[in-house]
C-alpha positions as a printed Julia matrix, in Angstrom:
305×3 Matrix{Float64}:
   6.14  -21.43   -2.87
   4.5   -24.82   -3.36
   1.66  -25.75   -1.02
   1.9   -28.69    1.34
   0.26  -31.39   -0.79
  -0.81  -34.88    0.36
   0.07  -37.78   -1.95
  -3.55  -38.09   -3.15
  -5.48  -35.02   -4.23
  -9.13  -34.96   -3.17
 -11.07  -31.89   -4.24
 -14.47  -30.6    -3.16
 -16.3   -28.29   -5.55
 -19.96  -27.32   -5.69
 -20.42  -28.34   -9.35
 -21.58  -31.96   -9.83
 -20.5   -31.86  -13.49
 -16.96  -30.6   -12.79
 -14.4   -32.26  -15.06
 -11.3   -32.71  -12.89
  -7.83  -33.28  -14.33
  -6.28  -36.74  -14.21
  -4.94  -37.56  -10.77
  -7.69  -35.76   -8.84
 -10.55  -37.4    -6.98
 -13.64  -35.24   -6.67
 -15.44  -35.71   -3.34
 -19.24  -35.95   -3.58
 -20.66  -32.44   -3.82
 -24.02  -33.21   -2.25
 -25.9   -30.06   -1.32
 -24.58  -26.93    0.33
 -21.18  -27.62    1.89
 -19.23  -30.81    2.69
 -20.14  -32.67    5.87
 -19.43  -35.94    7.66
 -16.69  -38.33    6.56
 -16.01  -36.29    3.4
 -14.34  -33.64    5.56
 -11.6   -36.12    6.52
 -10.57  -36.65    2.9
 -10.52  -33.2     1.32
  -7.14  -31.7     0.41
  -8.32  -29.0    -2.05
 -11.42  -27.01   -1.1
 -13.47  -24.57   -3.19
 -16.09  -22.99   -0.88
 -19.57  -22.58   -2.28
 -19.91  -19.31   -4.19
 -21.79  -16.56   -2.34
 -22.18  -18.91    0.62
 -20.74  -16.49    3.18
 -19.31  -17.67    6.48
 -21.3   -20.91    6.4
 -19.5   -21.96    3.23
 -16.07  -21.15    4.68
 -16.45  -22.8     8.1
 -15.96  -26.43    6.93
 -12.32  -25.58    6.14
 -11.63  -25.53    9.88
 -12.63  -29.22   10.09
 -10.53  -30.67    7.27
  -7.4   -32.3     8.76
  -5.79  -33.03    5.36
  -6.54  -29.66    3.79
  -3.75  -28.16    1.71
  -5.34  -25.49   -0.5
  -8.42  -23.28   -0.29
  -9.31  -21.87   -3.7
 -11.86  -19.11   -3.28
 -14.46  -18.49   -6.01
 -14.25  -14.76   -5.24
 -11.64  -12.07   -5.78
 -12.11  -10.72   -2.25
 -10.52  -12.87    0.43
 -10.76  -10.9     3.69
 -13.69  -13.0     4.94
 -11.75  -16.25    4.52
  -8.7   -15.43    6.64
 -10.42  -16.26    9.92
 -11.29  -19.76    8.68
  -7.88  -20.7     7.27
  -5.96  -23.36    9.27
  -2.21  -22.94    9.72
  -0.18  -24.27    6.82
  -3.0   -24.0     4.27
  -2.49  -21.99    1.08
  -5.21  -19.49    0.14
  -5.85  -18.51   -3.49
  -8.44  -16.06   -4.78
 -10.32  -15.94   -8.09
  -8.49  -12.97   -9.54
  -9.54  -12.6   -13.17
 -12.74  -14.63  -12.95
 -15.0   -11.68  -12.11
 -13.2    -8.87  -13.93
 -15.53   -8.45  -16.89
 -18.82   -8.93  -15.03
 -17.92   -6.64  -12.13
 -16.51   -3.99  -14.43
 -19.6    -3.99  -16.64
 -21.8    -3.56  -13.56
 -19.61   -0.67  -12.39
 -20.04    1.05  -15.75
 -23.76    0.21  -15.75
 -24.22    1.69  -12.29
 -22.34    4.81  -13.37
 -24.7     5.25  -16.3
 -27.81    4.42  -14.24
 -26.87    6.73  -11.39
 -25.81    9.54  -13.67
 -28.89    9.36  -15.93
 -31.48    9.07  -13.15
 -32.59    5.46  -13.71
 -33.83    5.02  -10.1
 -36.22    7.96  -10.47
 -37.45    6.73  -13.85
 -37.99    3.22  -12.44
 -40.01    4.5    -9.5
 -41.99    6.66  -11.93
 -42.74    3.58  -14.04
 -43.9     1.67  -10.95
 -46.2     4.58  -10.08
 -47.43    5.02  -13.66
 -45.97    8.54  -13.83
 -44.26   10.14  -16.85
 -41.39   11.93  -15.1
 -39.58   13.75  -17.87
 -36.41   15.31  -16.47
 -32.96   16.41  -17.55
 -30.14   14.51  -15.83
 -26.35   14.73  -16.14
 -24.72   12.6   -18.84
 -21.89   10.14  -18.63
 -20.55   11.93  -21.68
 -17.97   14.61  -20.81
 -17.73   13.37  -17.21
 -14.48   13.24  -15.28
 -14.23    9.81  -13.69
 -11.92    8.52  -10.94
 -11.38    4.76  -10.74
 -10.02    4.08   -7.27
  -8.19    0.76   -7.38
  -6.13   -0.36  -10.36
  -6.01   -4.12  -10.0
  -7.4    -6.44  -12.64
 -11.0    -5.26  -12.13
 -10.02   -1.59  -11.99
  -8.03   -1.88  -15.2
 -11.01   -3.57  -16.86
 -13.27   -0.7   -15.75
 -10.82    1.78  -17.27
 -10.73   -0.22  -20.52
 -14.53   -0.38  -20.76
 -14.84    3.34  -20.11
 -12.5     3.89  -23.04
 -15.49    3.48  -25.35
 -17.13    6.62  -23.95
 -16.31   10.27  -24.37
 -15.07   10.69  -20.8
 -11.86   11.56  -18.98
 -10.67    8.74  -16.69
  -8.01    8.86  -13.98
  -7.06    5.68  -12.13
  -5.65    5.64   -8.59
  -3.66    2.92   -6.86
  -1.54    2.65   -3.75
   1.69    2.35   -5.76
   0.76    4.71   -8.57
   2.15    2.28  -11.15
   0.97    1.3   -14.64
  -0.28    4.78  -15.45
  -2.29    5.26  -12.26
  -1.94    8.15   -9.85
  -1.03    7.5    -6.23
  -4.04    6.97   -3.98
  -2.4     9.29   -1.45
  -3.2    12.19   -3.8
  -6.9    11.36   -4.12
  -8.12   13.63   -1.33
  -6.48   16.63   -3.0
  -8.21   16.12   -6.35
 -11.41   14.18   -5.61
 -13.44   17.38   -5.82
 -12.72   17.6    -9.55
 -14.49   14.32  -10.45
 -18.12   13.86  -11.46
 -18.02   10.09  -10.8
 -15.87    8.09   -8.38
 -15.81    4.3    -8.94
 -14.41    2.28   -6.04
 -12.79   -1.13   -6.75
 -10.23   -1.47   -3.96
  -9.91   -4.6    -1.79
 -10.92   -4.37    1.87
  -7.77   -4.05    3.98
  -6.78   -2.27    7.17
  -5.81    0.68    4.96
  -9.06    0.85    2.98
 -11.51    0.17    5.84
 -13.65    3.31    6.08
 -11.54    4.98    3.38
 -14.55    6.95    2.14
 -15.42    8.54    5.45
 -16.75   12.0     6.35
 -13.58   13.78    5.27
 -13.19   12.29    1.8
 -16.92   12.35    1.06
 -17.09   16.02    2.05
 -14.37   16.78   -0.5
 -16.37   15.25   -3.36
 -17.91   17.6    -5.89
 -21.52   18.71   -5.34
 -23.77   16.37   -7.33
 -21.04   13.78   -7.82
 -21.83   10.06   -8.0
 -20.09    7.44   -5.83
 -20.12    3.91   -7.3
 -18.97    1.1    -5.0
 -18.4    -2.42   -6.37
 -15.64   -3.38   -3.92
 -16.61   -4.03   -0.28
 -19.26   -2.21    1.71
 -16.96   -1.33    4.61
 -14.71    0.71    2.34
 -17.42    3.4     2.62
 -18.57    4.79    5.98
 -22.33    4.15    5.74
 -23.25    6.78    8.33
 -21.21    9.46    6.6
 -22.69    8.53    3.23
 -26.22    8.76    4.64
 -25.51   12.32    5.78
 -24.45   13.29    2.26
 -27.41   11.51    0.63
 -30.0    13.06    2.93
 -28.43   16.44    2.27
 -28.93   15.62   -1.42
 -25.38   16.73   -2.13
 -24.11   13.37   -3.44
 -25.53   10.43   -5.37
 -24.52    6.8    -4.83
 -24.84    3.51   -6.72
 -23.89    0.6    -4.48
 -23.46   -3.09   -5.25
 -22.04   -3.64   -1.76
 -23.11   -2.23    1.59
 -22.13   -2.21    5.23
 -23.84   -4.13    6.77
 -24.52   -6.83    4.21
 -27.06   -8.17    3.49
 -28.73   -4.85    4.18
 -31.55   -5.32    6.75
 -35.04   -4.42    5.56
 -35.31   -1.59    8.08
 -31.94   -0.05    7.28
 -32.17    3.71    6.44
 -29.99    3.27    3.37
 -32.9     1.62    1.54
 -34.99    4.77    1.87
 -32.27    7.38    1.44
 -32.62    9.77   -1.52
 -30.22    9.7    -4.44
 -29.16    6.05   -4.03
 -29.37    2.96   -6.24
 -28.67   -0.4    -4.56
 -27.99   -3.77   -6.19
 -27.58   -6.84   -3.92
 -23.89   -7.72   -4.46
 -24.31   -9.17   -7.93
 -21.17   -7.78   -9.55
 -19.59  -11.14  -10.32
 -22.67  -13.34  -10.09
 -23.56  -13.68  -13.76
 -23.68  -16.37  -16.43
 -19.97  -15.7   -17.05
 -18.97  -16.86  -13.56
 -19.31  -20.64  -13.63
 -17.37  -21.46  -16.83
 -14.55  -19.1   -15.85
 -14.43  -20.42  -12.28
 -14.32  -24.02  -13.51
 -11.41  -23.21  -15.81
  -9.49  -21.61  -12.95
 -10.1   -24.53  -10.57
  -9.17  -27.08  -13.25
  -5.92  -25.23  -13.95
  -5.08  -24.97  -10.24
  -5.68  -28.68   -9.67
  -3.55  -29.54  -12.68
  -0.77  -27.47  -11.14
  -1.11  -29.29   -7.83
  -0.87  -32.69   -9.53
   2.16  -31.57  -11.55
   3.86  -30.03   -8.52
   3.82  -26.59  -10.1
   3.31  -23.28   -8.26
  -0.28  -22.14   -7.91
  -1.54  -18.85   -9.31
  -3.49  -16.17   -7.39
  -1.85  -17.05   -4.07
  -2.85  -14.44   -1.46
  -1.52  -16.32    1.57
   1.08  -19.05    1.33
   0.74  -22.09    3.55
């Protein structure tokens, strides 16, 4: 389905050096998010990356808006700011490599005891210890979209056994409905599912309790996919380990107990925020704008206008 497109295409992007295709006017980027008279002109809006709700809100004040192109793969936060008739696209593919490499890195770090070694370094203590290896581990990758498939591919370079899970069970993955029956057989569980009504709180007390003693949970999807309270119980019992790039709530308040829980490594939602992001995001936005000008269907449409 083609989006409703005004005769002149006016795009707002956060990059002052963005090279737009012929036929597109780029509204002044300024600082932060668009304001003032610029809001009346924009037809194609790319919210500021990692800007949260503040970056999305201007979309509600753009009377000529036709397309919102998110710079993120996740799109649940944007739905409440999307006017009727506006097409929403996500950045599927832009973050695959960076997020997948962090997922693999967190699996290695959590499995090999990096948090304990880092705290030992900070304290000037030589903490020699034997930790489990990634080698010979059984790994579940829960979510088999573009990021999940990239995680599986990257893990192919290690001597591990990987099983992917997806809702449909297609493309070589097992059905997610079978996960609870077999989750206790995995040493590492990597979560890369989108946040939906079905995945909200998916890793709650029941599923976490079924995980193998000493297993590592890696979450690079959305914080609310994991029940934070239930995870804290398992961490304080020292039964499970966790490596989290996302949390619930997020950002994690300074006084939140998750910061001080044992057996946990936390990174501040940096999965896709690397040097690889900007050039890939610019290519996607350029291609989408070229499609708009040519009257061609957009890619990565998650809600049609």
